[in-house]
C-alpha positions as CSV (number, residue, x, y, z in Angstrom):
1,X,-13.2,-8.1,27.5
2,X,-10.2,-6.4,25.9
3,X,-10.1,-5.4,22.5
4,X,-7.7,-7.8,21.8
5,X,-9.2,-10.6,23.5
6,X,-12.6,-9.9,21.6
7,X,-10.3,-10.2,17.9
8,X,-8.7,-13.2,19.5
9,X,-11.1,-15.2,21.6
10,X,-9.9,-18.6,20.7
11,X,-5.6,-17.5,21.2
12,X,-5.8,-14.8,24.1
13,X,-4.8,-15.6,28.0
14,X,-3.6,-13.2,30.4
15,X,0.5,-13.5,31.1
16,X,1.4,-14.6,34.6
17,X,5.0,-13.8,34.2
18,X,5.3,-9.6,33.8
19,X,8.3,-9.4,35.2
20,X,10.5,-6.8,33.7
21,X,13.1,-8.6,31.2
22,X,10.8,-12.0,31.2
23,X,11.4,-13.9,28.0
24,X,9.3,-15.1,25.3
25,X,7.7,-17.9,26.7
26,X,6.3,-21.0,24.6
27,X,2.4,-21.4,24.4
28,X,0.0,-22.7,22.0
29,X,-1.9,-19.1,22.5
30,X,-0.5,-15.8,22.5
31,X,1.1,-14.8,26.4
32,X,0.5,-10.8,26.8
33,X,3.7,-8.9,28.9
34,X,1.4,-6.3,30.3
35,X,-1.1,-6.0,27.2
36,X,1.1,-6.7,24.3
37,X,1.7,-10.5,22.7
38,X,4.8,-12.1,23.6
39,X,4.6,-15.5,21.2
40,X,2.0,-17.3,19.1
41,X,3.0,-20.8,18.0
42,X,-0.6,-20.7,16.3
43,X,0.3,-17.7,14.0
44,X,3.4,-18.2,12.5
45,X,6.2,-15.5,13.0
46,X,6.3,-14.7,16.8
47,X,6.8,-10.4,17.5
48,X,7.3,-9.4,20.9
49,X,6.9,-5.9,22.3
50,X,9.1,-5.3,25.2
51,X,8.2,-1.7,26.2
52,X,10.8,0.0,29.1
53,X,8.8,0.5,32.4
54,X,9.9,4.1,32.8
55,X,8.5,5.1,29.0
56,X,4.9,7.6,29.7
57,X,2.4,5.1,28.3
58,X,-0.9,6.4,27.5
59,X,-2.0,2.8,26.7
60,X,-6.0,4.3,28.7
61,X,-6.4,6.7,26.1
62,X,-7.2,4.2,23.4
63,X,-5.4,6.2,20.5
64,X,-4.3,4.2,17.4
65,X,-1.9,6.9,15.2
66,X,-1.3,5.2,11.7
67,X,1.4,6.5,9.7
68,X,2.4,5.7,6.0
69,X,4.4,6.7,3.0
70,X,7.2,5.5,0.9
71,X,10.7,5.2,1.2
72,X,12.3,8.3,2.9
73,X,9.4,10.1,3.3
74,X,10.7,11.2,7.4
75,X,8.1,7.7,8.7
76,X,10.6,6.8,11.6
77,X,11.7,9.5,12.8
78,X,8.4,11.3,12.7
79,X,6.1,8.5,14.1
80,X,9.0,8.1,17.4
81,X,8.8,11.4,17.9
82,X,5.0,11.8,18.2
83,X,5.1,9.1,20.2
84,X,8.0,10.2,22.7
85,X,5.8,13.7,22.6
86,X,2.5,12.4,23.7
87,X,3.9,9.4,25.8
88,X,2.6,6.5,23.1
89,X,4.4,3.5,21.8
90,X,6.2,3.8,18.7
91,X,5.6,0.3,16.3
92,X,8.2,0.6,13.5
93,X,6.3,-2.3,11.4
94,X,8.8,-2.0,8.6
95,X,11.5,-3.4,10.9
96,X,9.3,-6.5,11.6
97,X,9.9,-7.1,7.4
98,X,13.6,-6.3,7.2
99,X,14.2,-8.5,10.3
100,X,12.6,-11.3,8.3
101,X,13.9,-10.3,5.0
102,X,17.3,-10.5,6.5
103,X,16.7,-14.0,7.8
104,X,15.9,-15.0,4.5
105,X,19.3,-13.5,3.0
106,X,21.3,-15.4,5.8
107,X,19.5,-18.4,5.2
108,X,20.7,-18.1,1.2
109,X,16.7,-18.1,0.2
110,X,15.9,-16.3,-3.0
111,X,13.7,-13.4,-2.0
112,X,11.2,-15.0,-5.1
113,X,11.1,-18.5,-3.4
114,X,7.5,-17.9,-1.6
115,X,7.2,-21.1,-0.1
116,X,10.8,-21.1,1.4
117,X,9.9,-17.7,2.7
118,X,6.8,-19.0,4.5
119,X,8.6,-21.6,5.7
120,X,11.2,-19.4,7.5
121,X,8.1,-18.0,9.3
122,X,8.1,-20.7,11.6
123,X,11.5,-20.5,13.3
124,X,11.3,-16.3,13.4
125,X,11.3,-14.8,16.3
126,X,11.2,-10.5,15.9
127,X,11.8,-8.8,19.5
128,X,10.9,-4.9,19.0
129,X,12.6,-3.3,22.3
130,X,11.3,0.2,22.9
131,X,13.1,2.3,25.2
132,X,13.3,5.9,25.3
133,X,15.4,7.1,22.0
134,X,15.2,4.1,20.2
135,X,14.1,1.0,19.6
136,X,16.1,-2.0,18.9
137,X,15.4,-5.0,16.8
138,X,16.4,-8.3,17.9
139,X,16.0,-11.5,15.5
140,X,15.6,-14.9,17.5
141,X,17.8,-13.3,20.3
142,X,20.2,-11.1,18.1
143,X,20.7,-7.5,18.2
144,X,20.1,-6.5,14.1
145,X,18.8,-3.4,15.0
146,X,21.7,-1.7,12.5
147,X,22.0,-4.7,10.0
148,X,18.4,-4.6,9.3
149,X,19.0,-0.7,7.5
150,X,22.0,-2.4,5.4
151,X,21.8,-2.1,1.4
152,X,21.3,-5.5,0.6
153,X,18.5,-5.8,3.0
154,X,17.1,-2.6,1.9
155,X,17.3,-4.2,-2.2
156,X,15.5,-7.5,-1.1
157,X,12.7,-6.3,1.8
158,X,10.2,-5.4,-1.0
159,X,10.2,-8.7,-2.8
160,X,10.1,-10.6,0.8
161,X,7.1,-8.2,1.9
162,X,4.5,-8.6,-0.8
163,X,4.3,-12.6,-0.3
164,X,1.0,-12.8,0.9
165,X,1.6,-15.6,3.9
166,X,4.5,-12.8,5.7
167,X,1.9,-10.1,4.4
168,X,-0.4,-12.2,6.4
169,X,1.6,-13.1,9.6
170,X,2.6,-9.9,9.7
171,X,-0.3,-7.8,9.4
172,X,-2.0,-10.1,12.3
173,X,0.5,-9.5,14.7
174,X,0.4,-5.6,14.2
175,X,-3.3,-5.8,14.8
176,X,-2.5,-7.9,18.2
177,X,0.3,-5.3,19.2
178,X,-2.3,-2.5,18.6
179,X,-5.4,-3.7,19.4
180,X,-6.3,-1.5,22.7
181,X,-4.6,1.6,21.6
182,X,-1.6,3.9,22.8
183,X,0.7,3.2,19.7
184,X,1.6,4.6,16.8
185,X,2.3,2.9,13.9
186,X,4.3,3.4,11.2
187,X,4.2,1.2,7.8
188,X,3.1,1.4,4.0
189,X,-0.4,-0.2,4.7
190,X,-1.7,0.9,8.4
191,X,-4.1,3.4,7.5
192,X,-5.3,1.0,4.7
193,X,-5.2,-2.6,5.5
194,X,-3.7,-2.9,9.6
195,X,-5.9,0.2,11.1
196,X,-8.4,1.1,8.2
197,X,-9.9,2.6,11.3
198,X,-7.2,4.6,13.3
199,X,-7.8,8.1,15.1
200,X,-5.6,9.5,12.9
201,X,-4.2,8.9,9.5
202,X,-0.9,10.7,8.0
203,X,0.3,10.1,4.9
204,X,3.6,11.2,4.3
205,X,5.5,12.2,1.1
206,X,8.1,14.2,-0.9
207,X,10.0,14.6,-3.9
208,X,12.4,11.6,-4.9
209,X,15.5,14.2,-4.7
210,X,14.9,14.9,-0.9
211,X,14.4,11.3,-0.1
212,X,17.5,10.3,-1.8
213,X,19.3,13.2,-0.2
214,X,17.8,12.1,3.2
215,X,18.9,8.5,2.6
216,X,22.6,9.3,1.6
217,X,22.9,11.5,4.7
218,X,22.0,8.7,6.9
219,X,24.6,6.8,5.1
220,X,27.0,8.8,5.5
221,X,26.5,9.0,9.4
222,X,27.2,5.7,9.1
223,X,30.4,6.2,6.9
224,X,28.9,5.1,3.3
225,X,28.8,6.9,0.2
226,X,26.5,6.2,-2.2
227,X,25.9,8.9,-5.0
228,X,22.4,10.5,-4.7
229,X,21.7,9.5,-8.6
230,X,22.1,5.2,-7.1
231,X,20.0,6.2,-4.1
232,X,17.5,8.2,-6.2
233,X,16.9,4.4,-9.0
234,X,17.0,2.6,-5.8
235,X,14.0,4.6,-3.9
236,X,12.2,5.2,-7.5
237,X,12.5,1.4,-7.8
238,X,11.4,0.3,-4.6
239,X,8.0,2.5,-5.2
240,X,7.0,1.0,-7.6
241,X,7.4,-2.3,-6.3
242,X,5.9,-1.4,-3.3
243,X,2.8,0.5,-5.4
244,X,1.7,-2.3,-7.4
245,X,2.0,-4.8,-5.4
246,X,-0.7,-7.5,-5.0
247,X,-1.0,-8.1,-1.3
248,X,-1.3,-4.3,0.8
249,X,0.5,-2.0,-1.7
250,X,1.3,1.5,-0.9
251,X,-1.1,3.9,-1.1
252,X,-2.7,6.5,1.0
253,X,-5.7,6.1,2.6
254,X,-9.0,8.3,1.5
255,X,-9.5,9.7,4.7
256,X,-5.7,10.1,5.7
257,X,-3.8,13.7,6.0
258,X,-1.1,14.2,3.2
259,X,1.8,16.2,4.5
260,X,4.8,17.1,2.0
261,X,8.0,17.1,4.0
262,X,9.9,18.0,1.2
263,X,10.4,21.9,2.6
264,X,9.1,21.4,6.3
265,X,12.2,20.5,9.3
266,X,11.1,17.2,11.5
267,X,10.0,19.1,14.3
268,X,7.7,20.7,11.9
269,X,6.1,18.0,11.0
270,X,6.2,16.2,14.4
271,X,4.2,19.6,15.2
272,X,1.6,19.1,12.6
273,X,0.4,15.4,13.2
274,X,1.5,16.7,17.2
275,X,-1.4,19.0,16.2
276,X,-4.0,16.8,14.9
277,X,-3.7,14.0,17.5
278,X,-4.4,16.9,20.3
279,X,-7.4,17.8,18.3
280,X,-8.6,14.4,18.4
281,X,-7.7,13.9,22.5
282,X,-9.6,17.3,22.7
283,X,-12.8,16.4,21.0
284,X,-12.9,13.0,23.0
285,X,-12.4,14.8,26.0
286,X,-15.7,17.6,25.3
287,X,-17.9,14.6,24.1
């Protein structure tokens, strides 16, 4: 019996449709495409991880890497490149919260209206489509990969993420997605809440000025010019919200390796994480 079946014994059955491109299947149980949850009507919000079959997946190695840290610390790029280097799947948990936040905004729901947000979970489907270079995010069938990074979503995502029903549903889906390993998950509570027993935990940090500068460079590439001071204020505000929230606050796990990326290139921080992972795999082989 798989880890996933042991974790959700009443919810698991093997998918009978593993054809490439198969759509979301509505059943009262979690359906697996390969070994990733496609849908679960008994759990609010459906998250489906679709893997490009050409990716060199080493899921049989069972490795779970958790990369946490505040906004702008380099989580997304690091996690994606580490996954590419090691042949693992990359799961951007922040994209899940951002997709739901976008729906909250589009439905005209106040980010502080917890009951209304809980109801929205029931009609929300998020697909994280794993490609060779990019993780595409679909919200109820619509590509929102770029839209969920816009300023209005960024301002509201912390408030939506602290809703207990949202946190519980997302964490359950994230645990199901990564239950059998072969994954690199990034977020703010992966090493403390989602996978406290992850094989490798990395906590990325960087100075506020560095993180704001990175965000500004990202916006400029999209044709948006925002003053650095304004971005520093926004990031500092979000740091406070994420660190003080009751549900799954942003905090470094005691056994996480802290890595300050302020003066590092992306290649250097990826190399650091990859070396740590390779050491774990080497010890396994020698055991």
